[in-house]
N, C-alpha and C positions, 0 to 999 in steps of 0.2 A: 455483456450479459443481456439475457433476454427480459423484456418487460413483463412485469406482472400485472394481471388484471386486479383493479381495485374493486372496492365494495359497490360502486356505481356502474360496474361493467366496463369502465375506461381502463387505459393502459397507464402504469405508474412505473418509473424506474426504480430501483433500489436506492435508498437514501444514502447519500455520500456526506460523509462528516469531514470537517477540514480542522486540521489541527496543526499547530505551530510546532515546528522542531528546530533546535539549534545546530546549525552546521556551518563548518568553515567560519566560525566566529560571528555568524548573523543569523537571524531567525528567518525561517520560511514557511509559508503554508502549503500544507499537502492536503489534497481532498481526495479520500479513499471511502468505500464502502466499509461498513462495521466489521462484516466478516474479514475483509482484507487487513484492517487494523489488527485484530484479533489472530490472524496468522503471522503477521510481522511481529507482534509481540511474542508470539510462541518461538519463533525462528530465533529472535533476538534473546529470549531466555535460554534456548537450546544452546547458543553459541557464548553464553555468558557475557552479552554486550548490552550496552542501552539500546533502544529503538533508534535513536540519533545516530548511534556510531554505527549501527547496520546501515541505516539510510545513507550515511555519509560514504560507505563503501560501495553501496548500489550506485551512487551517483557518481563516484569516481570511474567505477568499472564501465558505466554508460556514457562517460563524458559529459555532455552538455545535452540539454534538451528537455522534454516533459518530463519532471521526475515522478509525477504518479503515474505515468505509463511505464517508466523504467521500474517502478516497484511492482506494478502489475506482472511485468514480464519476469521479474524475480521469482515473485511468488508462483506463478504458472510453472516456470523451470524447475523450481524447488519441488512442487507437487509432483512433476514429472519424474524428476529423480529419486523421490521416494516412494514411486510404485514397487 
């Protein structure tokens, strides 16, 4: 994402919020921007699953690695398919 200019003329990144999700029997923290959390919730609602269940499916599909990045790829691909 592109950095936005703040009120002082400097550059600031969109704020990312970390939330805890329970997956595979343990808690994990995931840091995403609020807009991505909103989209993730919307997709989970559309599929009638919890956000945790959706993230577990994303994680399994993406194997191991950076979960935040896997969620971003999922949302990006989901948007592309919806056009």
